[in-house]
C-alpha positions in Angstrom: 10.6 -10.3 -8.4 9.6 -11.1 -4.6 7.7 -8.3 -2.8 10.5 -7.6 -0.6 12.6 -7.2 -3.4 10.4 -4.9 -5.0 10.3 -2.9 -1.8 13.9 -2.6 -1.4 14.2 -1.4 -5.0 11.2 1.0 -4.5 13.0 2.3 -1.7 16.4 2.8 -3.4 14.9 4.5 -6.3 13.2 7.1 -3.8 16.5 7.6 -2.1 18.4 8.2 -5.3 15.4 10.6 -6.6 15.7 12.3 -3.4 19.5 12.9 -4.0 18.6 14.3 -7.3 16.2 16.8 -5.9 18.7 17.6 -3.4 21.3 18.6 -6.1 18.7 20.7 -8.1 17.8 22.5 -4.8 21.4 23.6 -4.6 21.8 25.1 -7.6 22.5 28.8 -6.9 21.7 29.9 -10.4 18.1 28.7 -9.9 15.5 31.2 -8.7 14.7 30.9 -4.9 11.3 29.6 -5.9 12.6 27.1 -8.0 14.7 26.2 -5.2 12.1 26.0 -2.7 10.1 23.9 -5.3 13.2 21.2 -5.2 13.2 21.5 -1.5 9.6 20.5 -1.2 10.2 17.7 -3.8 13.0 16.3 -1.9 11.1 16.2 1.6 8.2 14.5 -0.2 10.4 11.9 -1.8 12.2 11.4 1.9 8.7 10.6 3.2 8.2 8.1 0.4 11.2 6.5 1.2 10.4 6.1 5.0 7.1 4.7 4.2 8.5 2.1 1.6 11.1 1.3 4.2 8.2 0.8 7.2 5.9 -1.4 5.1 7.6 -5.1 5.9 7.3 -4.0 9.7 3.3 -4.1 8.9 3.4 -7.1 6.4 1.7 -9.5 8.8 -1.3 -7.1 9.7 -4.3 -7.8 7.6 -6.5 -4.7 8.4 -3.2 -2.6 6.8 -3.3 -5.1 3.8 -6.9 -4.3 3.2 -6.5 -0.7 3.8 -3.6 -0.7 1.4 -5.5 -3.0 -1.4 -8.5 0.0 -0.8 -6.1 2.6 -1.1 -4.1 1.3 -4.4 -7.8 0.7 -6.0 -8.8 4.4 -5.5 -5.8 5.7 -6.9 -6.1 3.3 -9.7 -9.7 4.3 -10.5 -8.5 7.9 -10.1 -5.6 7.5 -12.5 -7.7 5.7 -15.0 -10.1 8.7 -14.8 -7.5 11.4 -15.2 -6.2 9.1 -18.3 -9.7 9.5 -19.7 -9.8 13.1 -19.5 -9.3 15.3 -22.6 -5.9 17.4 -22.5 -6.9 21.1 -22.7 -6.4 22.7 -25.9 
């Protein structure tokens, strides 16, 4: 899969997830705190979609490539460390 196709699919996925969150935040039978949670999740997902959609505009900037690689490496290290942490009993 090409990087541009991957980005398109990621952006589409983020938009669809946002739609699901939107449906959940509109459920009147949910308590206000739960609806607020889904509203926040939808906003986060909208930001994710905008960032993904903006990536191609910066795809030729080498400094951004290096920053993205460093950020990815940090996330992977944190994810690995988290997966090694024993679950609370």
